[in-house]
ZAFI-340683 format. One record per residue (C-alpha): residue in one letter; x, y, z; residue number from 0. Coordinates in steps of 0.5 Angstrom, whole numbers, plus 500, padded with zeros to 3 digits. Example, Ala and Ser with C-alpha at 12.3 -4.5 7.8 and 13.67 -1.06 7.14 Angstrom:
<atoms>
<rest = A; X = 525; Y = 491; Z = 516; nr = 0>
<rest = S; X = 527; Y = 498; Z = 514; nr = 1>
</atoms>
This chain:
<atoms>
<rest = M; X = 071; Y = 699; Z = 550; nr = 0>
<rest = E; X = 065; Y = 696; Z = 547; nr = 1>
<rest = R; X = 065; Y = 702; Z = 542; nr = 2>
<rest = L; X = 072; Y = 700; Z = 540; nr = 3>
<rest = L; X = 071; Y = 693; Z = 538; nr = 4>
<rest = A; X = 065; Y = 695; Z = 534; nr = 5>
<rest = A; X = 069; Y = 700; Z = 531; nr = 6>
<rest = V; X = 074; Y = 695; Z = 529; nr = 7>
<rest = L; X = 070; Y = 690; Z = 526; nr = 8>
<rest = N; X = 066; Y = 695; Z = 522; nr = 9>
<rest = R; X = 072; Y = 698; Z = 519; nr = 10>
<rest = V; X = 075; Y = 691; Z = 518; nr = 11>
<rest = V; X = 069; Y = 686; Z = 516; nr = 12>
<rest = R; X = 066; Y = 689; Z = 509; nr = 13>
<rest = T; X = 063; Y = 683; Z = 506; nr = 14>
<rest = G; X = 060; Y = 677; Z = 510; nr = 15>
<rest = N; X = 055; Y = 676; Z = 515; nr = 16>
<rest = L; X = 057; Y = 676; Z = 522; nr = 17>
<rest = T; X = 053; Y = 678; Z = 528; nr = 18>
<rest = V; X = 057; Y = 679; Z = 535; nr = 19>
<rest = T; X = 054; Y = 679; Z = 541; nr = 20>
<rest = L; X = 058; Y = 683; Z = 546; nr = 21>
<rest = A; X = 058; Y = 682; Z = 554; nr = 22>
<rest = S; X = 053; Y = 687; Z = 555; nr = 23>
<rest = G; X = 048; Y = 683; Z = 551; nr = 24>
<rest = Q; X = 048; Y = 688; Z = 545; nr = 25>
<rest = Q; X = 048; Y = 685; Z = 538; nr = 26>
<rest = C; X = 051; Y = 688; Z = 532; nr = 27>
<rest = S; X = 052; Y = 686; Z = 525; nr = 28>
<rest = F; X = 057; Y = 687; Z = 520; nr = 29>
<rest = G; X = 059; Y = 685; Z = 513; nr = 30>
<rest = D; X = 054; Y = 686; Z = 507; nr = 31>
<rest = G; X = 050; Y = 680; Z = 509; nr = 32>
<rest = S; X = 053; Y = 675; Z = 504; nr = 33>
<rest = G; X = 055; Y = 668; Z = 505; nr = 34>
<rest = P; X = 052; Y = 664; Z = 511; nr = 35>
<rest = P; X = 051; Y = 667; Z = 517; nr = 36>
<rest = I; X = 056; Y = 667; Z = 523; nr = 37>
<rest = A; X = 055; Y = 669; Z = 530; nr = 38>
<rest = I; X = 059; Y = 669; Z = 536; nr = 39>
<rest = R; X = 059; Y = 672; Z = 543; nr = 40>
<rest = F; X = 064; Y = 675; Z = 548; nr = 41>
<rest = V; X = 063; Y = 672; Z = 555; nr = 42>
<rest = C; X = 066; Y = 678; Z = 559; nr = 43>
<rest = P; X = 069; Y = 685; Z = 558; nr = 44>
<rest = K; X = 076; Y = 683; Z = 559; nr = 45>
<rest = W; X = 076; Y = 679; Z = 552; nr = 46>
<rest = Q; X = 073; Y = 684; Z = 548; nr = 47>
<rest = R; X = 078; Y = 689; Z = 551; nr = 48>
<rest = A; X = 084; Y = 684; Z = 549; nr = 49>
<rest = V; X = 081; Y = 682; Z = 542; nr = 50>
<rest = A; X = 080; Y = 690; Z = 540; nr = 51>
<rest = L; X = 087; Y = 692; Z = 542; nr = 52>
<rest = D; X = 091; Y = 686; Z = 540; nr = 53>
<rest = P; X = 087; Y = 681; Z = 535; nr = 54>
<rest = E; X = 093; Y = 677; Z = 532; nr = 55>
<rest = L; X = 094; Y = 674; Z = 539; nr = 56>
<rest = K; X = 088; Y = 675; Z = 543; nr = 57>
<rest = L; X = 083; Y = 672; Z = 538; nr = 58>
<rest = G; X = 086; Y = 665; Z = 538; nr = 59>
<rest = E; X = 087; Y = 666; Z = 546; nr = 60>
<rest = A; X = 080; Y = 668; Z = 547; nr = 61>
<rest = Y; X = 077; Y = 662; Z = 543; nr = 62>
<rest = T; X = 082; Y = 657; Z = 546; nr = 63>
<rest = D; X = 080; Y = 659; Z = 553; nr = 64>
<rest = G; X = 072; Y = 660; Z = 552; nr = 65>
<rest = G; X = 072; Y = 668; Z = 552; nr = 66>
<rest = V; X = 069; Y = 668; Z = 545; nr = 67>
<rest = V; X = 064; Y = 663; Z = 543; nr = 68>
<rest = V; X = 062; Y = 661; Z = 536; nr = 69>
<rest = E; X = 054; Y = 660; Z = 537; nr = 70>
<rest = Q; X = 053; Y = 659; Z = 529; nr = 71>
<rest = G; X = 058; Y = 656; Z = 524; nr = 72>
<rest = S; X = 065; Y = 654; Z = 526; nr = 73>
<rest = I; X = 071; Y = 658; Z = 528; nr = 74>
<rest = A; X = 074; Y = 656; Z = 521; nr = 75>
<rest = D; X = 068; Y = 660; Z = 518; nr = 76>
<rest = L; X = 069; Y = 666; Z = 522; nr = 77>
<rest = L; X = 076; Y = 666; Z = 520; nr = 78>
<rest = A; X = 075; Y = 665; Z = 513; nr = 79>
<rest = V; X = 070; Y = 671; Z = 513; nr = 80>
<rest = L; X = 076; Y = 675; Z = 517; nr = 81>
<rest = M; X = 082; Y = 673; Z = 513; nr = 82>
<rest = A; X = 078; Y = 674; Z = 507; nr = 83>
<rest = Q; X = 077; Y = 681; Z = 507; nr = 84>
<rest = V; X = 081; Y = 685; Z = 502; nr = 85>
<rest = G; X = 086; Y = 689; Z = 504; nr = 86>
<rest = L; X = 086; Y = 687; Z = 511; nr = 87>
<rest = K; X = 091; Y = 690; Z = 516; nr = 88>
<rest = P; X = 092; Y = 690; Z = 523; nr = 89>
<rest = P; X = 087; Y = 695; Z = 525; nr = 90>
<rest = G; X = 088; Y = 701; Z = 530; nr = 91>
<rest = V; X = 094; Y = 705; Z = 533; nr = 92>
<rest = S; X = 095; Y = 699; Z = 538; nr = 93>
<rest = A; X = 095; Y = 693; Z = 534; nr = 94>
<rest = K; X = 100; Y = 697; Z = 528; nr = 95>
<rest = G; X = 105; Y = 699; Z = 534; nr = 96>
<rest = L; X = 105; Y = 692; Z = 536; nr = 97>
<rest = S; X = 106; Y = 689; Z = 529; nr = 98>
<rest = W; X = 112; Y = 694; Z = 528; nr = 99>
<rest = L; X = 115; Y = 692; Z = 535; nr = 100>
<rest = R; X = 114; Y = 684; Z = 533; nr = 101>
<rest = F; X = 117; Y = 686; Z = 526; nr = 102>
<rest = M; X = 123; Y = 689; Z = 530; nr = 103>
<rest = A; X = 124; Y = 684; Z = 535; nr = 104>
<rest = R; X = 123; Y = 678; Z = 530; nr = 105>
<rest = R; X = 131; Y = 676; Z = 529; nr = 106>
<rest = L; X = 131; Y = 675; Z = 537; nr = 107>
<rest = A; X = 125; Y = 671; Z = 537; nr = 108>
<rest = Q; X = 128; Y = 667; Z = 532; nr = 109>
<rest = F; X = 134; Y = 666; Z = 535; nr = 110>
<rest = N; X = 135; Y = 658; Z = 534; nr = 111>
<rest = P; X = 142; Y = 655; Z = 536; nr = 112>
<rest = P; X = 142; Y = 648; Z = 537; nr = 113>
<rest = R; X = 139; Y = 647; Z = 544; nr = 114>
<rest = R; X = 134; Y = 652; Z = 543; nr = 115>
<rest = S; X = 132; Y = 649; Z = 536; nr = 116>
<rest = R; X = 131; Y = 642; Z = 540; nr = 117>
<rest = R; X = 127; Y = 645; Z = 545; nr = 118>
<rest = N; X = 122; Y = 648; Z = 540; nr = 119>
<rest = V; X = 122; Y = 642; Z = 536; nr = 120>
<rest = A; X = 120; Y = 638; Z = 542; nr = 121>
<rest = H; X = 114; Y = 643; Z = 544; nr = 122>
<rest = H; X = 110; Y = 641; Z = 538; nr = 123>
<rest = Y; X = 113; Y = 634; Z = 535; nr = 124>
<rest = D; X = 114; Y = 631; Z = 542; nr = 125>
<rest = L; X = 106; Y = 631; Z = 543; nr = 126>
<rest = D; X = 103; Y = 624; Z = 544; nr = 127>
<rest = A; X = 104; Y = 620; Z = 537; nr = 128>
<rest = R; X = 096; Y = 618; Z = 538; nr = 129>
<rest = L; X = 095; Y = 625; Z = 537; nr = 130>
<rest = Y; X = 098; Y = 626; Z = 530; nr = 131>
<rest = A; X = 095; Y = 619; Z = 528; nr = 132>
<rest = L; X = 088; Y = 622; Z = 529; nr = 133>
<rest = F; X = 088; Y = 627; Z = 523; nr = 134>
<rest = L; X = 095; Y = 625; Z = 518; nr = 135>
<rest = D; X = 095; Y = 620; Z = 513; nr = 136>
<rest = A; X = 097; Y = 613; Z = 514; nr = 137>
<rest = D; X = 104; Y = 615; Z = 512; nr = 138>
<rest = K; X = 104; Y = 621; Z = 517; nr = 139>
<rest = Q; X = 106; Y = 626; Z = 512; nr = 140>
<rest = Y; X = 106; Y = 633; Z = 516; nr = 141>
<rest = S; X = 107; Y = 637; Z = 511; nr = 142>
<rest = C; X = 103; Y = 640; Z = 504; nr = 143>
<rest = A; X = 100; Y = 634; Z = 500; nr = 144>
<rest = Y; X = 101; Y = 635; Z = 492; nr = 145>
<rest = F; X = 094; Y = 634; Z = 489; nr = 146>
<rest = E; X = 094; Y = 632; Z = 482; nr = 147>
<rest = H; X = 087; Y = 633; Z = 481; nr = 148>
<rest = P; X = 080; Y = 635; Z = 485; nr = 149>
<rest = G; X = 078; Y = 630; Z = 489; nr = 150>
<rest = Q; X = 084; Y = 626; Z = 490; nr = 151>
<rest = S; X = 084; Y = 623; Z = 497; nr = 152>
<rest = L; X = 089; Y = 625; Z = 502; nr = 153>
<rest = D; X = 093; Y = 619; Z = 502; nr = 154>
<rest = D; X = 094; Y = 619; Z = 495; nr = 155>
<rest = A; X = 096; Y = 626; Z = 495; nr = 156>
<rest = Q; X = 101; Y = 625; Z = 500; nr = 157>
<rest = L; X = 104; Y = 619; Z = 496; nr = 158>
<rest = A; X = 104; Y = 624; Z = 490; nr = 159>
<rest = K; X = 108; Y = 629; Z = 494; nr = 160>
<rest = R; X = 113; Y = 624; Z = 496; nr = 161>
<rest = R; X = 114; Y = 622; Z = 488; nr = 162>
<rest = H; X = 114; Y = 629; Z = 486; nr = 163>
<rest = I; X = 120; Y = 630; Z = 491; nr = 164>
<rest = A; X = 123; Y = 624; Z = 489; nr = 165>
<rest = A; X = 123; Y = 626; Z = 481; nr = 166>
<rest = K; X = 126; Y = 632; Z = 482; nr = 167>
<rest = L; X = 132; Y = 629; Z = 486; nr = 168>
<rest = L; X = 134; Y = 626; Z = 480; nr = 169>
<rest = L; X = 135; Y = 619; Z = 483; nr = 170>
<rest = D; X = 138; Y = 616; Z = 477; nr = 171>
<rest = R; X = 142; Y = 611; Z = 480; nr = 172>
<rest = P; X = 142; Y = 606; Z = 486; nr = 173>
<rest = E; X = 145; Y = 607; Z = 492; nr = 174>
<rest = L; X = 146; Y = 615; Z = 492; nr = 175>
<rest = R; X = 147; Y = 618; Z = 499; nr = 176>
<rest = V; X = 141; Y = 622; Z = 501; nr = 177>
<rest = L; X = 141; Y = 627; Z = 507; nr = 178>
<rest = D; X = 134; Y = 628; Z = 509; nr = 179>
<rest = I; X = 134; Y = 634; Z = 514; nr = 180>
<rest = G; X = 128; Y = 634; Z = 519; nr = 181>
<rest = C; X = 126; Y = 627; Z = 517; nr = 182>
<rest = G; X = 119; Y = 627; Z = 521; nr = 183>
<rest = W; X = 117; Y = 620; Z = 522; nr = 184>
<rest = G; X = 121; Y = 617; Z = 516; nr = 185>
<rest = G; X = 116; Y = 617; Z = 511; nr = 186>
<rest = L; X = 120; Y = 620; Z = 505; nr = 187>
<rest = G; X = 126; Y = 617; Z = 507; nr = 188>
<rest = L; X = 123; Y = 610; Z = 507; nr = 189>
<rest = Y; X = 120; Y = 612; Z = 500; nr = 190>
<rest = L; X = 127; Y = 614; Z = 497; nr = 191>
<rest = A; X = 130; Y = 608; Z = 500; nr = 192>
<rest = Q; X = 125; Y = 603; Z = 498; nr = 193>
<rest = N; X = 123; Y = 606; Z = 491; nr = 194>
<rest = A; X = 129; Y = 609; Z = 489; nr = 195>
<rest = G; X = 135; Y = 604; Z = 492; nr = 196>
<rest = A; X = 138; Y = 610; Z = 496; nr = 197>
<rest = N; X = 142; Y = 610; Z = 502; nr = 198>
<rest = V; X = 138; Y = 615; Z = 506; nr = 199>
<rest = T; X = 140; Y = 619; Z = 513; nr = 200>
<rest = G; X = 135; Y = 622; Z = 516; nr = 201>
<rest = V; X = 136; Y = 627; Z = 522; nr = 202>
<rest = T; X = 131; Y = 630; Z = 527; nr = 203>
<rest = L; X = 131; Y = 633; Z = 533; nr = 204>
<rest = S; X = 124; Y = 630; Z = 536; nr = 205>
<rest = E; X = 125; Y = 624; Z = 540; nr = 206>
<rest = E; X = 118; Y = 621; Z = 539; nr = 207>
<rest = Q; X = 119; Y = 622; Z = 531; nr = 208>
<rest = L; X = 126; Y = 618; Z = 531; nr = 209>
<rest = A; X = 123; Y = 612; Z = 535; nr = 210>
<rest = V; X = 117; Y = 612; Z = 530; nr = 211>
<rest = A; X = 122; Y = 612; Z = 524; nr = 212>
<rest = K; X = 127; Y = 607; Z = 527; nr = 213>
<rest = G; X = 121; Y = 602; Z = 528; nr = 214>
<rest = R; X = 118; Y = 603; Z = 521; nr = 215>
<rest = A; X = 125; Y = 602; Z = 518; nr = 216>
<rest = E; X = 126; Y = 596; Z = 522; nr = 217>
<rest = E; X = 119; Y = 593; Z = 520; nr = 218>
<rest = A; X = 120; Y = 595; Z = 513; nr = 219>
<rest = G; X = 127; Y = 591; Z = 513; nr = 220>
<rest = L; X = 130; Y = 597; Z = 511; nr = 221>
<rest = T; X = 135; Y = 599; Z = 516; nr = 222>
<rest = G; X = 141; Y = 597; Z = 511; nr = 223>
<rest = N; X = 138; Y = 603; Z = 507; nr = 224>
<rest = A; X = 135; Y = 608; Z = 512; nr = 225>
<rest = E; X = 139; Y = 610; Z = 518; nr = 226>
<rest = F; X = 135; Y = 616; Z = 523; nr = 227>
<rest = R; X = 139; Y = 620; Z = 528; nr = 228>
<rest = L; X = 137; Y = 625; Z = 533; nr = 229>
<rest = Q; X = 142; Y = 630; Z = 530; nr = 230>
<rest = D; X = 142; Y = 637; Z = 528; nr = 231>
<rest = Y; X = 143; Y = 638; Z = 521; nr = 232>
<rest = R; X = 149; Y = 643; Z = 523; nr = 233>
<rest = A; X = 153; Y = 637; Z = 526; nr = 234>
<rest = T; X = 151; Y = 632; Z = 521; nr = 235>
<rest = P; X = 158; Y = 630; Z = 517; nr = 236>
<rest = G; X = 158; Y = 629; Z = 509; nr = 237>
<rest = P; X = 158; Y = 629; Z = 504; nr = 238>
<rest = F; X = 152; Y = 627; Z = 500; nr = 239>
<rest = D; X = 149; Y = 626; Z = 493; nr = 240>
<rest = R; X = 142; Y = 629; Z = 495; nr = 241>
<rest = I; X = 140; Y = 633; Z = 500; nr = 242>
<rest = V; X = 132; Y = 634; Z = 501; nr = 243>
<rest = S; X = 129; Y = 638; Z = 507; nr = 244>
<rest = V; X = 121; Y = 638; Z = 507; nr = 245>
<rest = G; X = 117; Y = 642; Z = 512; nr = 246>
<rest = M; X = 124; Y = 644; Z = 516; nr = 247>
<rest = F; X = 126; Y = 650; Z = 513; nr = 248>
<rest = E; X = 120; Y = 654; Z = 517; nr = 249>
<rest = H; X = 124; Y = 653; Z = 524; nr = 250>
<rest = V; X = 130; Y = 655; Z = 522; nr = 251>
<rest = G; X = 129; Y = 663; Z = 523; nr = 252>
<rest = I; X = 131; Y = 669; Z = 519; nr = 253>
<rest = G; X = 138; Y = 669; Z = 523; nr = 254>
<rest = H; X = 140; Y = 662; Z = 521; nr = 255>
<rest = F; X = 138; Y = 662; Z = 513; nr = 256>
<rest = D; X = 146; Y = 663; Z = 511; nr = 257>
<rest = T; X = 148; Y = 658; Z = 516; nr = 258>
<rest = Y; X = 143; Y = 653; Z = 513; nr = 259>
<rest = F; X = 144; Y = 654; Z = 506; nr = 260>
<rest = Q; X = 152; Y = 654; Z = 507; nr = 261>
<rest = R; X = 151; Y = 648; Z = 510; nr = 262>
<rest = I; X = 148; Y = 645; Z = 504; nr = 263>
<rest = A; X = 153; Y = 647; Z = 500; nr = 264>
<rest = E; X = 158; Y = 644; Z = 504; nr = 265>
<rest = L; X = 155; Y = 637; Z = 505; nr = 266>
<rest = L; X = 153; Y = 637; Z = 498; nr = 267>
<rest = T; X = 158; Y = 633; Z = 493; nr = 268>
<rest = D; X = 160; Y = 637; Z = 486; nr = 269>
<rest = D; X = 155; Y = 634; Z = 482; nr = 270>
<rest = G; X = 149; Y = 633; Z = 488; nr = 271>
<rest = V; X = 142; Y = 636; Z = 488; nr = 272>
<rest = A; X = 138; Y = 639; Z = 493; nr = 273>
<rest = L; X = 131; Y = 640; Z = 494; nr = 274>
<rest = V; X = 128; Y = 645; Z = 499; nr = 275>
<rest = H; X = 120; Y = 644; Z = 500; nr = 276>
<rest = A; X = 118; Y = 650; Z = 505; nr = 277>
<rest = I; X = 112; Y = 654; Z = 506; nr = 278>
<rest = G; X = 113; Y = 661; Z = 504; nr = 279>
<rest = R; X = 109; Y = 668; Z = 504; nr = 280>
<rest = S; X = 108; Y = 672; Z = 497; nr = 281>
<rest = E; X = 107; Y = 679; Z = 500; nr = 282>
<rest = G; X = 114; Y = 680; Z = 502; nr = 283>
<rest = P; X = 118; Y = 680; Z = 509; nr = 284>
<rest = G; X = 113; Y = 679; Z = 515; nr = 285>
<rest = I; X = 113; Y = 677; Z = 522; nr = 286>
<rest = T; X = 110; Y = 670; Z = 525; nr = 287>
<rest = N; X = 103; Y = 671; Z = 527; nr = 288>
<rest = P; X = 104; Y = 672; Z = 535; nr = 289>
<rest = W; X = 099; Y = 667; Z = 537; nr = 290>
<rest = I; X = 102; Y = 661; Z = 532; nr = 291>
<rest = A; X = 109; Y = 663; Z = 535; nr = 292>
<rest = R; X = 107; Y = 663; Z = 542; nr = 293>
<rest = Y; X = 103; Y = 656; Z = 542; nr = 294>
<rest = I; X = 104; Y = 652; Z = 536; nr = 295>
<rest = F; X = 111; Y = 654; Z = 533; nr = 296>
<rest = P; X = 116; Y = 658; Z = 537; nr = 297>
<rest = G; X = 122; Y = 660; Z = 534; nr = 298>
<rest = G; X = 119; Y = 659; Z = 527; nr = 299>
<rest = Y; X = 118; Y = 664; Z = 521; nr = 300>
<rest = I; X = 115; Y = 663; Z = 514; nr = 301>
<rest = P; X = 120; Y = 667; Z = 509; nr = 302>
<rest = A; X = 119; Y = 671; Z = 503; nr = 303>
<rest = L; X = 123; Y = 668; Z = 497; nr = 304>
<rest = S; X = 126; Y = 675; Z = 497; nr = 305>
<rest = E; X = 129; Y = 673; Z = 504; nr = 306>
<rest = V; X = 131; Y = 666; Z = 502; nr = 307>
<rest = L; X = 134; Y = 667; Z = 495; nr = 308>
<rest = P; X = 140; Y = 672; Z = 497; nr = 309>
<rest = A; X = 142; Y = 666; Z = 502; nr = 310>
<rest = I; X = 142; Y = 661; Z = 497; nr = 311>
<rest = E; X = 146; Y = 666; Z = 492; nr = 312>
<rest = K; X = 151; Y = 667; Z = 498; nr = 313>
<rest = A; X = 152; Y = 660; Z = 499; nr = 314>
<rest = G; X = 155; Y = 659; Z = 492; nr = 315>
<rest = L; X = 149; Y = 655; Z = 490; nr = 316>
<rest = Y; X = 145; Y = 655; Z = 483; nr = 317>
<rest = V; X = 137; Y = 655; Z = 483; nr = 318>
<rest = T; X = 136; Y = 650; Z = 478; nr = 319>
<rest = D; X = 128; Y = 650; Z = 479; nr = 320>
<rest = I; X = 123; Y = 653; Z = 483; nr = 321>
<rest = E; X = 116; Y = 651; Z = 483; nr = 322>
<rest = I; X = 110; Y = 654; Z = 487; nr = 323>
<rest = L; X = 104; Y = 650; Z = 490; nr = 324>
<rest = R; X = 099; Y = 655; Z = 491; nr = 325>
<rest = L; X = 092; Y = 652; Z = 494; nr = 326>
<rest = H; X = 095; Y = 645; Z = 495; nr = 327>
<rest = Y; X = 096; Y = 646; Z = 503; nr = 328>
<rest = A; X = 090; Y = 650; Z = 504; nr = 329>
<rest = E; X = 087; Y = 643; Z = 501; nr = 330>
<rest = T; X = 091; Y = 639; Z = 506; nr = 331>
<rest = L; X = 090; Y = 643; Z = 512; nr = 332>
<rest = K; X = 082; Y = 642; Z = 510; nr = 333>
<rest = C; X = 083; Y = 635; Z = 510; nr = 334>
<rest = W; X = 087; Y = 635; Z = 517; nr = 335>
<rest = R; X = 082; Y = 640; Z = 520; nr = 336>
<rest = E; X = 076; Y = 635; Z = 518; nr = 337>
<rest = R; X = 079; Y = 629; Z = 521; nr = 338>
<rest = F; X = 081; Y = 632; Z = 527; nr = 339>
<rest = M; X = 074; Y = 635; Z = 529; nr = 340>
<rest = A; X = 072; Y = 628; Z = 527; nr = 341>
<rest = H; X = 076; Y = 625; Z = 532; nr = 342>
<rest = A; X = 075; Y = 631; Z = 537; nr = 343>
<rest = E; X = 073; Y = 627; Z = 543; nr = 344>
<rest = E; X = 079; Y = 622; Z = 542; nr = 345>
<rest = A; X = 084; Y = 628; Z = 542; nr = 346>
<rest = E; X = 080; Y = 631; Z = 548; nr = 347>
<rest = R; X = 081; Y = 624; Z = 552; nr = 348>
<rest = L; X = 089; Y = 625; Z = 550; nr = 349>
<rest = Y; X = 089; Y = 632; Z = 553; nr = 350>
<rest = D; X = 083; Y = 636; Z = 554; nr = 351>
<rest = E; X = 078; Y = 641; Z = 551; nr = 352>
<rest = R; X = 082; Y = 647; Z = 551; nr = 353>
<rest = F; X = 087; Y = 643; Z = 547; nr = 354>
<rest = V; X = 082; Y = 641; Z = 542; nr = 355>
<rest = R; X = 080; Y = 648; Z = 541; nr = 356>
<rest = L; X = 087; Y = 651; Z = 541; nr = 357>
<rest = W; X = 089; Y = 646; Z = 535; nr = 358>
<rest = E; X = 082; Y = 647; Z = 532; nr = 359>
<rest = F; X = 084; Y = 654; Z = 531; nr = 360>
<rest = Y; X = 091; Y = 653; Z = 529; nr = 361>
<rest = L; X = 089; Y = 648; Z = 523; nr = 362>
<rest = A; X = 083; Y = 653; Z = 521; nr = 363>
<rest = A; X = 087; Y = 659; Z = 522; nr = 364>
<rest = S; X = 093; Y = 656; Z = 518; nr = 365>
<rest = E; X = 088; Y = 654; Z = 512; nr = 366>
<rest = M; X = 085; Y = 661; Z = 511; nr = 367>
<rest = A; X = 092; Y = 664; Z = 511; nr = 368>
<rest = F; X = 093; Y = 659; Z = 505; nr = 369>
<rest = R; X = 086; Y = 661; Z = 502; nr = 370>
<rest = H; X = 086; Y = 668; Z = 503; nr = 371>
<rest = Q; X = 093; Y = 671; Z = 505; nr = 372>
<rest = G; X = 098; Y = 670; Z = 500; nr = 373>
<rest = M; X = 101; Y = 664; Z = 504; nr = 374>
<rest = M; X = 104; Y = 658; Z = 499; nr = 375>
<rest = V; X = 109; Y = 653; Z = 499; nr = 376>
<rest = F; X = 115; Y = 653; Z = 495; nr = 377>
<rest = Q; X = 120; Y = 647; Z = 492; nr = 378>
<rest = V; X = 127; Y = 650; Z = 491; nr = 379>
<rest = Q; X = 132; Y = 645; Z = 487; nr = 380>
<rest = L; X = 139; Y = 647; Z = 488; nr = 381>
<rest = A; X = 146; Y = 645; Z = 485; nr = 382>
<rest = R; X = 153; Y = 646; Z = 486; nr = 383>
<rest = K; X = 154; Y = 646; Z = 478; nr = 384>
<rest = E; X = 151; Y = 648; Z = 472; nr = 385>
<rest = G; X = 149; Y = 642; Z = 468; nr = 386>
<rest = V; X = 147; Y = 637; Z = 473; nr = 387>
<rest = V; X = 140; Y = 638; Z = 472; nr = 388>
<rest = P; X = 137; Y = 637; Z = 465; nr = 389>
<rest = M; X = 135; Y = 643; Z = 461; nr = 390>
<rest = T; X = 128; Y = 642; Z = 461; nr = 391>
<rest = R; X = 123; Y = 639; Z = 466; nr = 392>
<rest = S; X = 120; Y = 633; Z = 462; nr = 393>
<rest = Y; X = 125; Y = 629; Z = 466; nr = 394>
<rest = I; X = 120; Y = 630; Z = 472; nr = 395>
<rest = A; X = 114; Y = 627; Z = 469; nr = 396>
<rest = E; X = 118; Y = 621; Z = 466; nr = 397>
<rest = A; X = 121; Y = 620; Z = 473; nr = 398>
<rest = E; X = 114; Y = 620; Z = 476; nr = 399>
<rest = T; X = 112; Y = 615; Z = 471; nr = 400>
<rest = K; X = 117; Y = 610; Z = 473; nr = 401>
<rest = L; X = 117; Y = 611; Z = 480; nr = 402>
<rest = K; X = 109; Y = 609; Z = 480; nr = 403>
<rest = R; X = 111; Y = 603; Z = 477; nr = 404>
<rest = T; X = 116; Y = 601; Z = 482; nr = 405>
<rest = E; X = 111; Y = 603; Z = 487; nr = 406>
<rest = M; X = 106; Y = 598; Z = 484; nr = 407>
<rest = R; X = 112; Y = 592; Z = 485; nr = 408>
<rest = N; X = 113; Y = 594; Z = 492; nr = 409>
<rest = R; X = 106; Y = 594; Z = 494; nr = 410>
<rest = P; X = 105; Y = 589; Z = 499; nr = 411>
<rest = G; X = 101; Y = 583; Z = 497; nr = 412>
<rest = L; X = 094; Y = 581; Z = 500; nr = 413>
<rest = R; X = 095; Y = 575; Z = 505; nr = 414>
<rest = L; X = 090; Y = 571; Z = 508; nr = 415>
<rest = A; X = 089; Y = 571; Z = 516; nr = 416>
<rest = G; X = 095; Y = 567; Z = 519; nr = 417>
<rest = E; X = 100; Y = 567; Z = 513; nr = 418>
</atoms>
């Protein structure tokens, strides 16, 4: 089996500088010697065999469970080398067969009726709230930031994301009814209520997120303008003038795309505008990485636009704007990974050492997927009627400028201690 693993790595790793110590103690080198040296060691033959036969699932498990030890560099460095290889495909007959079976079974794996959706959400989003505070920005935005210029801080880039989305929603008059599908910890909904005077209804399936969102609304004095509910979007009554969904569509599942967009069409007023911000893949339909599906986002799927647009058309909605954010999420994930690892000891106290390795692998693998494997974020703006959205995109920059001024007015002033 050592020969099989060496043959797989020799075929895959054409660039880079990777040294692998096999369980027998034998050292093998792969790549062309370029870049920083990376060294890993397999602790036993079992993990060598598993990774050779099913690398998409077993490499993450091996790192998480200590079956692979990174002795030089980091797991992010290793994944950067592996995932940047040109034309990377699952090597070997076994891995190709597993990929085919996973593709054929993806609708079953992504079957997400309301009860199962709630269980899947709880798996990831009902973790200890202190965990997310270790690496997210102050507003707890757990989705792609919008970096307006190199070197922009994560907090500023996440504020720019909220502003950019608000501008596309055309919140041109106060008290518009806005539905936030998958509202997270309430940051976007509270931004829209405070800076655009919207009446926001946020729905989530996470009890932990709901409690935080409600508490934030009360603390900010926005309970009259921002209501948060533990509710499935399929059961939410309308209508709404604006609908926004950020980072939720990835959890819908391919078999539910028609239902999702049909529900948006049903809930949206005739002159309404909707915006869906979600992760997408640039290289056509595929499968959810099996390690991510098992340990991080059960039931989730990152779609190609070729899978999304037919469902939008079937729902009778017009696509009024599409923007592709390419490396923005790679930079976001880099910030999260670096922050998480800077607080690894605190994360270990919340959970354990294995959990830290699992999340390090998740954040690193996700970052490299955006850097090297065609993952991106799309923002699709939708309407039920022509003429609702201006004919040119200049309104976006104009609205962002106006929102910046409003943010400055709403920014809390400095107070002396005891005031």
